[in-house]
Backbone and ligand atoms as CSV (ligand in chain L), in Angstrom:
chain,resi,resn,atom,element,x,y,z
A,1,MET,N,N,13.417,-4.835,-11.970
A,1,MET,CA,C,14.218,-3.748,-11.324
A,1,MET,C,C,13.892,-3.884,-9.860
A,2,THR,N,N,14.944,-4.046,-9.185
A,2,THR,CA,C,14.822,-4.089,-7.561
A,2,THR,C,C,14.372,-2.497,-6.997
A,3,THR,N,N,13.425,-2.660,-5.893
A,3,THR,CA,C,13.176,-1.360,-5.145
A,3,THR,C,C,13.325,-1.776,-3.916
A,4,ILE,N,N,13.057,-0.408,-3.042
A,4,ILE,CA,C,13.217,-0.469,-1.504
A,4,ILE,C,C,12.290,-1.423,-1.152
A,5,PHE,N,N,10.931,-1.437,-1.691
A,5,PHE,CA,C,9.858,-2.377,-1.061
A,5,PHE,C,C,10.178,-3.737,-1.595
A,6,GLY,N,N,11.028,-4.061,-2.656
A,6,GLY,CA,C,11.193,-5.282,-2.973
A,6,GLY,C,C,12.409,-5.809,-1.750
A,7,LYS,N,N,13.217,-4.865,-1.561
A,7,LYS,CA,C,14.094,-5.385,-0.632
A,7,LYS,C,C,13.645,-5.645,0.927
A,8,ILE,N,N,12.388,-4.815,1.039
A,8,ILE,CA,C,11.640,-5.220,2.393
A,8,ILE,C,C,10.765,-6.347,2.445
A,9,ILE,N,N,10.214,-6.853,1.308
A,9,ILE,CA,C,9.725,-8.007,1.190
A,9,ILE,C,C,10.535,-8.935,1.343
A,10,ARG,N,N,11.773,-9.066,0.682
A,10,ARG,CA,C,12.869,-10.186,0.651
A,10,ARG,C,C,13.581,-10.127,2.036
A,11,GLY,N,N,13.143,-9.250,2.987
A,11,GLY,CA,C,13.670,-9.234,4.383
A,11,GLY,C,C,15.232,-8.738,4.303
A,12,GLU,N,N,15.772,-7.937,3.447
A,12,GLU,CA,C,16.848,-7.325,3.119
A,12,GLU,C,C,16.908,-5.863,3.764
A,13,LEU,N,N,15.753,-5.316,3.949
A,13,LEU,CA,C,15.650,-4.047,4.573
A,13,LEU,C,C,14.557,-4.229,5.812
A,14,PRO,N,N,14.658,-3.538,6.912
A,14,PRO,CA,C,13.593,-3.707,7.929
A,14,PRO,C,C,12.332,-2.699,7.612
A,15,ALA,N,N,11.323,-3.212,8.345
A,15,ALA,CA,C,10.163,-2.518,8.119
A,15,ALA,C,C,9.133,-2.717,9.215
A,16,GLU,N,N,8.232,-2.007,9.344
A,16,GLU,CA,C,7.279,-2.281,10.671
A,16,GLU,C,C,6.144,-3.018,9.767
A,17,LYS,N,N,6.022,-4.123,10.134
A,17,LYS,CA,C,4.864,-5.078,9.106
A,17,LYS,C,C,3.583,-5.008,10.046
A,18,VAL,N,N,2.484,-4.609,9.472
A,18,VAL,CA,C,1.229,-4.858,10.115
A,18,VAL,C,C,0.301,-5.906,9.333
A,19,PHE,N,N,0.763,-6.353,8.404
A,19,PHE,CA,C,-0.102,-7.651,7.740
A,19,PHE,C,C,0.946,-8.259,6.784
A,20,GLU,N,N,1.079,-9.744,6.741
A,20,GLU,CA,C,1.567,-10.449,5.760
A,20,GLU,C,C,0.816,-11.722,5.670
A,21,ASN,N,N,0.943,-12.144,4.339
A,21,ASN,CA,C,0.350,-13.500,3.988
A,21,ASN,C,C,1.410,-14.085,2.833
A,22,GLU,N,N,1.052,-14.876,1.929
A,22,GLU,CA,C,2.046,-15.494,1.058
A,22,GLU,C,C,2.043,-14.244,-0.309
A,23,ARG,N,N,0.847,-13.489,-0.289
A,23,ARG,CA,C,0.750,-12.672,-1.670
A,23,ARG,C,C,0.907,-11.266,-1.221
A,24,ILE,N,N,0.660,-10.865,0.024
A,24,ILE,CA,C,0.366,-9.427,0.347
A,24,ILE,C,C,1.389,-9.177,1.492
A,25,LEU,N,N,1.982,-7.721,1.567
A,25,LEU,CA,C,2.590,-7.383,2.831
A,25,LEU,C,C,2.076,-5.937,2.916
A,26,ALA,N,N,1.953,-5.546,4.273
A,26,ALA,CA,C,1.291,-4.078,4.524
A,26,ALA,C,C,2.609,-3.705,5.543
A,27,ILE,N,N,2.963,-2.372,5.714
A,27,ILE,CA,C,3.854,-2.152,6.513
A,27,ILE,C,C,3.354,-0.557,6.858
A,28,LYS,N,N,4.086,-0.139,7.879
A,28,LYS,CA,C,3.794,1.312,8.173
A,28,LYS,C,C,4.836,2.125,7.392
A,29,ASP,N,N,4.106,3.306,6.742
A,29,ASP,CA,C,5.040,4.468,6.012
A,29,ASP,C,C,6.069,5.006,6.808
A,30,LEU,N,N,7.419,4.844,6.310
A,30,LEU,CA,C,8.360,5.659,7.202
A,30,LEU,C,C,8.239,7.275,7.398
A,31,TYR,N,N,7.507,7.726,6.537
A,31,TYR,CA,C,7.139,9.298,6.550
A,31,TYR,C,C,5.671,9.296,6.723
A,32,PRO,N,N,5.096,9.273,7.782
A,32,PRO,CA,C,3.747,9.134,7.734
A,32,PRO,C,C,3.033,10.717,7.480
A,33,VAL,N,N,1.963,10.708,6.759
A,33,VAL,CA,C,1.270,12.116,6.372
A,33,VAL,C,C,0.183,12.013,7.454
A,34,ALA,N,N,-0.455,11.163,8.171
A,34,ALA,CA,C,-1.402,11.240,9.093
A,34,ALA,C,C,-1.133,10.039,10.075
A,35,PRO,N,N,-1.897,10.233,11.215
A,35,PRO,CA,C,-1.666,9.129,12.400
A,35,PRO,C,C,-1.680,7.766,11.843
A,36,VAL,N,N,-2.616,7.536,10.908
A,36,VAL,CA,C,-2.116,5.943,10.277
A,36,VAL,C,C,-2.085,6.110,8.892
A,37,HIS,N,N,-0.830,5.392,8.578
A,37,HIS,CA,C,-0.465,5.845,7.129
A,37,HIS,C,C,0.257,4.449,6.858
A,38,LEU,N,N,-0.375,3.404,6.003
A,38,LEU,CA,C,-0.025,2.169,5.840
A,38,LEU,C,C,0.377,2.049,4.276
A,39,LEU,N,N,1.154,1.072,4.099
A,39,LEU,CA,C,1.515,0.811,2.610
A,39,LEU,C,C,1.145,-0.675,2.454
A,40,ILE,N,N,0.283,-0.842,1.573
A,40,ILE,CA,C,-0.306,-2.293,1.123
A,40,ILE,C,C,0.370,-2.604,-0.297
A,41,MET,N,N,0.999,-3.904,-0.235
A,41,MET,CA,C,1.459,-4.096,-1.567
A,41,MET,C,C,1.529,-5.578,-1.913
A,42,PRO,N,N,1.642,-5.971,-2.972
A,42,PRO,CA,C,1.591,-7.325,-3.615
A,42,PRO,C,C,3.161,-7.723,-3.340
A,43,LYS,N,N,3.359,-8.988,-3.062
A,43,LYS,CA,C,4.943,-9.363,-2.947
A,43,LYS,C,C,5.248,-9.551,-4.358
A,44,LYS,N,N,4.424,-9.851,-5.289
A,44,LYS,CA,C,4.934,-10.263,-6.754
A,44,LYS,C,C,5.230,-8.563,-7.332
A,45,ALA,N,N,6.183,-8.198,-8.050
A,45,ALA,CA,C,6.396,-6.895,-8.532
A,45,ALA,C,C,5.957,-6.673,-9.658
A,46,PHE,N,N,5.161,-5.694,-9.502
A,46,PHE,CA,C,4.704,-4.875,-10.654
A,46,PHE,C,C,4.957,-3.410,-10.307
A,47,PRO,N,N,5.460,-2.694,-11.460
A,47,PRO,CA,C,5.757,-1.183,-11.305
A,47,PRO,C,C,4.788,-0.251,-10.598
A,48,ASN,N,N,3.631,-0.652,-11.227
A,48,ASN,CA,C,2.320,0.210,-10.708
A,48,ASN,C,C,0.954,-0.247,-11.188
A,49,LEU,N,N,0.111,0.355,-10.924
A,49,LEU,CA,C,-1.234,-0.360,-11.264
A,49,LEU,C,C,-1.557,-0.558,-12.733
A,50,GLN,N,N,-1.050,0.609,-13.502
A,50,GLN,CA,C,-1.356,0.351,-14.960
A,50,GLN,C,C,-0.727,-0.833,-15.249
A,51,SER,N,N,0.409,-1.336,-14.879
A,51,SER,CA,C,1.141,-2.540,-15.242
A,51,SER,C,C,0.583,-3.791,-14.959
A,52,VAL,N,N,-0.585,-3.794,-14.212
A,52,VAL,CA,C,-1.175,-5.062,-13.570
A,52,VAL,C,C,-2.038,-5.739,-14.713
A,53,PRO,N,N,-1.728,-6.826,-15.232
A,53,PRO,CA,C,-2.566,-7.415,-16.185
A,53,PRO,C,C,-3.893,-7.816,-15.509
A,54,PRO,N,N,-4.814,-7.853,-16.473
A,54,PRO,CA,C,-6.399,-8.081,-16.065
A,54,PRO,C,C,-6.259,-9.558,-15.335
A,55,ASP,N,N,-5.467,-10.541,-15.579
A,55,ASP,CA,C,-5.614,-11.905,-15.034
A,55,ASP,C,C,-5.095,-11.665,-13.579
A,56,GLU,N,N,-4.690,-10.432,-13.128
A,56,GLU,CA,C,-4.218,-10.545,-11.506
A,56,GLU,C,C,-5.377,-9.924,-10.812
A,57,ALA,N,N,-6.413,-9.463,-11.428
A,57,ALA,CA,C,-7.650,-8.891,-10.674
A,57,ALA,C,C,-7.918,-9.367,-9.240
A,58,PRO,N,N,-7.933,-10.653,-9.118
A,58,PRO,CA,C,-7.968,-11.061,-7.782
A,58,PRO,C,C,-6.990,-10.933,-6.817
A,59,LEU,N,N,-5.858,-10.535,-7.282
A,59,LEU,CA,C,-4.719,-10.059,-6.383
A,59,LEU,C,C,-5.285,-8.605,-5.796
A,60,LEU,N,N,-5.668,-7.796,-6.820
A,60,LEU,CA,C,-6.038,-6.409,-6.550
A,60,LEU,C,C,-7.308,-6.573,-5.411
A,61,ALA,N,N,-8.196,-7.593,-5.807
A,61,ALA,CA,C,-9.291,-7.521,-4.952
A,61,ALA,C,C,-8.937,-7.834,-3.443
A,62,GLU,N,N,-7.994,-8.886,-3.507
A,62,GLU,CA,C,-7.623,-9.128,-2.000
A,62,GLU,C,C,-6.670,-8.233,-1.263
A,63,ILE,N,N,-6.111,-7.086,-1.958
A,63,ILE,CA,C,-5.502,-6.148,-1.610
A,63,ILE,C,C,-6.645,-5.029,-0.774
A,64,PHE,N,N,-7.796,-5.056,-1.710
A,64,PHE,CA,C,-8.742,-4.156,-1.094
A,64,PHE,C,C,-9.495,-4.898,0.264
A,65,SER,N,N,-9.328,-6.194,0.319
A,65,SER,CA,C,-9.833,-6.780,1.413
A,65,SER,C,C,-8.851,-6.537,2.696
A,66,VAL,N,N,-7.688,-6.642,2.338
A,66,VAL,CA,C,-6.810,-6.224,3.361
A,66,VAL,C,C,-6.809,-4.978,3.876
A,67,ALA,N,N,-7.239,-3.896,2.739
A,67,ALA,CA,C,-7.366,-2.520,3.459
A,67,ALA,C,C,-8.307,-2.616,4.397
A,68,GLN,N,N,-9.665,-3.266,3.932
A,68,GLN,CA,C,-10.918,-3.203,4.961
A,68,GLN,C,C,-10.342,-3.704,6.288
A,69,LYS,N,N,-9.502,-4.777,6.316
A,69,LYS,CA,C,-9.212,-5.345,7.535
A,69,LYS,C,C,-8.319,-4.523,8.526
A,70,LEU,N,N,-7.316,-3.858,7.964
A,70,LEU,CA,C,-6.481,-2.775,8.510
A,70,LEU,C,C,-7.139,-1.740,8.931
A,71,ALA,N,N,-8.140,-1.378,8.085
A,71,ALA,CA,C,-8.922,0.026,8.635
A,71,ALA,C,C,-9.667,-0.488,10.030
A,72,ASN,N,N,-10.129,-1.625,9.889
A,72,ASN,CA,C,-10.696,-1.826,11.303
A,72,ASN,C,C,-9.802,-2.164,12.146
A,73,ASP,N,N,-8.729,-2.705,12.013
A,73,ASP,CA,C,-7.589,-3.041,12.854
A,73,ASP,C,C,-7.037,-1.703,13.776
A,74,PHE,N,N,-7.009,-0.855,12.781
A,74,PHE,CA,C,-6.557,0.672,13.018
A,74,PHE,C,C,-7.531,1.677,13.653
A,75,HIS,N,N,-8.650,1.171,13.587
A,75,HIS,CA,C,-9.914,2.050,14.035
A,75,HIS,C,C,-10.193,3.057,13.304
A,76,ILE,N,N,-9.846,3.151,11.815
A,76,ILE,CA,C,-10.249,4.221,11.115
A,76,ILE,C,C,-11.397,3.964,9.936
A,77,GLU,N,N,-11.939,2.763,10.227
A,77,GLU,CA,C,-13.004,2.145,9.344
A,77,GLU,C,C,-14.082,3.558,9.118
A,78,GLY,N,N,-14.265,4.252,10.090
A,78,GLY,CA,C,-15.204,5.564,9.691
A,78,GLY,C,C,-14.952,6.431,8.520
A,79,GLY,N,N,-13.676,6.553,8.371
A,79,GLY,CA,C,-13.032,7.373,7.347
A,79,GLY,C,C,-11.580,7.359,7.176
A,80,TYR,N,N,-11.365,6.918,5.889
A,80,TYR,CA,C,-9.830,6.960,5.317
A,80,TYR,C,C,-9.669,7.126,3.972
A,81,ARG,N,N,-8.656,7.166,3.679
A,81,ARG,CA,C,-8.427,7.205,2.168
A,81,ARG,C,C,-7.346,5.976,1.616
A,82,LEU,N,N,-7.832,5.198,0.587
A,82,LEU,CA,C,-6.757,4.295,-0.047
A,82,LEU,C,C,-6.657,4.816,-1.530
A,83,LEU,N,N,-5.378,5.087,-1.786
A,83,LEU,CA,C,-4.666,5.646,-2.967
A,83,LEU,C,C,-3.522,4.891,-3.442
A,84,THR,N,N,-3.366,5.248,-4.792
A,84,THR,CA,C,-2.148,4.576,-5.319
A,84,THR,C,C,-1.471,5.833,-6.557
A,85,ASN,N,N,-0.265,6.066,-6.166
A,85,ASN,CA,C,0.027,6.915,-7.048
A,85,ASN,C,C,0.640,6.111,-8.158
A,86,ASN,N,N,0.243,6.449,-9.301
A,86,ASN,CA,C,0.666,5.682,-10.570
A,86,ASN,C,C,1.293,6.555,-11.800
A,87,GLY,N,N,2.876,6.501,-11.498
A,87,GLY,CA,C,3.411,7.029,-12.532
A,87,GLY,C,C,4.122,8.388,-12.154
A,88,ALA,N,N,5.150,8.883,-12.422
A,88,ALA,CA,C,5.832,9.960,-12.082
A,88,ALA,C,C,5.202,11.272,-11.927
A,89,ASP,N,N,4.388,11.463,-12.855
A,89,ASP,CA,C,3.392,12.692,-12.934
A,89,ASP,C,C,2.334,12.538,-11.741
A,90,ALA,N,N,2.175,11.429,-11.128
A,90,ALA,CA,C,1.318,11.577,-9.753
A,90,ALA,C,C,1.987,11.562,-8.505
A,91,GLY,N,N,3.443,11.634,-8.793
A,91,GLY,CA,C,4.189,11.605,-7.544
A,91,GLY,C,C,4.733,10.353,-7.136
A,92,GLN,N,N,4.518,9.180,-7.932
A,92,GLN,CA,C,5.203,7.889,-7.527
A,92,GLN,C,C,6.670,7.823,-7.425
A,93,ALA,N,N,6.999,7.562,-6.318
A,93,ALA,CA,C,8.413,7.435,-6.038
A,93,ALA,C,C,9.173,6.136,-6.014
A,94,VAL,N,N,8.216,5.122,-5.372
A,94,VAL,CA,C,8.806,3.734,-5.369
A,94,VAL,C,C,8.039,2.995,-6.487
A,95,PHE,N,N,8.750,2.388,-7.544
A,95,PHE,CA,C,8.099,1.932,-8.683
A,95,PHE,C,C,7.802,0.135,-8.338
A,96,HIS,N,N,7.188,-0.083,-7.101
A,96,HIS,CA,C,6.552,-1.351,-6.825
A,96,HIS,C,C,5.291,-1.233,-6.304
A,97,LEU,N,N,4.335,-1.543,-7.027
A,97,LEU,CA,C,2.738,-1.432,-6.904
A,97,LEU,C,C,2.750,-1.183,-5.181
A,98,HIS,N,N,1.926,-0.386,-4.863
A,98,HIS,CA,C,1.459,-0.161,-3.453
A,98,HIS,C,C,0.339,0.864,-3.197
A,99,PHE,N,N,-0.347,0.685,-2.231
A,99,PHE,CA,C,-1.774,1.488,-1.945
A,99,PHE,C,C,-1.387,1.925,-0.568
A,100,HIS,N,N,-1.492,3.414,-0.565
A,100,HIS,CA,C,-1.737,4.207,0.788
A,100,HIS,C,C,-2.858,3.926,1.306
A,101,LEU,N,N,-2.812,3.597,2.668
A,101,LEU,CA,C,-4.117,3.607,3.503
A,101,LEU,C,C,-3.859,4.741,4.631
A,102,ILE,N,N,-4.531,5.665,4.470
A,102,ILE,CA,C,-4.405,7.046,5.198
A,102,ILE,C,C,-5.509,7.205,6.085
A,103,GLY,N,N,-5.240,7.553,7.231
A,103,GLY,CA,C,-6.406,7.999,8.236
A,103,GLY,C,C,-6.033,8.341,9.532
A,104,GLY,N,N,-7.025,8.787,10.521
A,104,GLY,CA,C,-6.739,8.847,11.871
A,104,GLY,C,C,-6.753,10.513,11.964
A,105,LYS,N,N,-7.220,11.330,11.066
A,105,LYS,CA,C,-7.390,12.650,11.265
A,105,LYS,C,C,-8.431,13.191,10.219
A,106,HIS,N,N,-8.868,14.322,10.098
A,106,HIS,CA,C,-9.604,14.860,8.938
A,106,HIS,C,C,-8.802,14.914,7.787
A,107,LEU,N,N,-9.295,14.481,6.624
A,107,LEU,CA,C,-8.481,14.522,5.454
A,107,LEU,C,C,-9.021,15.494,4.592
A,108,GLY,N,N,-8.125,16.556,4.128
A,108,GLY,CA,C,-8.616,17.502,3.233
A,108,GLY,C,C,-8.826,16.925,1.845
A,109,PRO,N,N,-8.942,18.192,0.849
A,109,PRO,CA,C,-9.437,17.727,-0.447
A,109,PRO,C,C,-8.028,16.801,-1.043
A,110,ILE,N,N,-8.332,16.025,-1.974
A,110,ILE,CA,C,-7.252,15.233,-2.607
A,110,ILE,C,C,-5.943,16.073,-3.445
A,111,ALA,N,N,-6.559,16.915,-4.066
A,111,ALA,CA,C,-5.384,17.646,-4.661
A,111,ALA,C,C,-5.686,19.193,-4.812
L,1,5GP,P1,P,4.914,6.683,-3.506
L,1,5GP,O1,O,5.190,8.076,-3.520
L,1,5GP,O2,O,5.847,5.906,-4.370
L,1,5GP,O3,O,3.355,6.602,-3.888
L,1,5GP,O4,O,5.124,6.266,-2.115
L,1,5GP,C1,C,6.097,5.869,-1.541
L,1,5GP,C2,C,5.941,5.915,-0.190
L,1,5GP,O5,O,7.209,5.058,0.398
L,1,5GP,C3,C,6.187,7.263,0.508
L,1,5GP,O6,O,5.003,7.561,1.232
L,1,5GP,C4,C,7.370,7.244,1.618
L,1,5GP,O7,O,7.148,7.828,2.662
L,1,5GP,C5,C,7.554,5.830,1.716
L,1,5GP,N1,N,8.933,5.124,2.043
L,1,5GP,C6,C,10.080,5.576,1.230
L,1,5GP,N2,N,11.001,4.824,1.773
L,1,5GP,C7,C,10.493,4.148,2.653
L,1,5GP,C8,C,11.082,3.068,3.753
L,1,5GP,O8,O,12.301,2.626,3.412
L,1,5GP,N3,N,10.451,2.141,4.603
L,1,5GP,C9,C,9.046,2.687,4.549
L,1,5GP,N4,N,8.446,1.790,5.344
L,1,5GP,N5,N,8.564,3.572,3.712
L,1,5GP,C10,C,9.092,4.198,2.869
């Protein structure tokens, strides 16, 4: 199933890119909830975290490394949140796996 993020990855829709390699793309969220709100996603399409098979663990690890790098790049290494919404009950709106990297202000309780 194609999604907004699939279209962004294929260059069919614009986005403000902050990191890209062969496997991973990171962009600014169009509707940020904090001064820094980035979306880190694999280019390979998985609907969400729960659908990622165990043999893709290295890809997940690389996403976490990219999150560390972007936290440094955006000067939020002292405090940030990295989260994924898995499924409709969690509020997932775009069914292409992505992690929100959020920071730049004091973050309140999660829920
Ligand atoms: P989800 O609710 O699926 O975890 O997160 C989807 C995120 O995508 C939301 O934070 C929303 O603001 C963001 N978003 C939705 N449409 C677009 C878009 O066209 N471009 C960008 N850069 N972000 C988008």
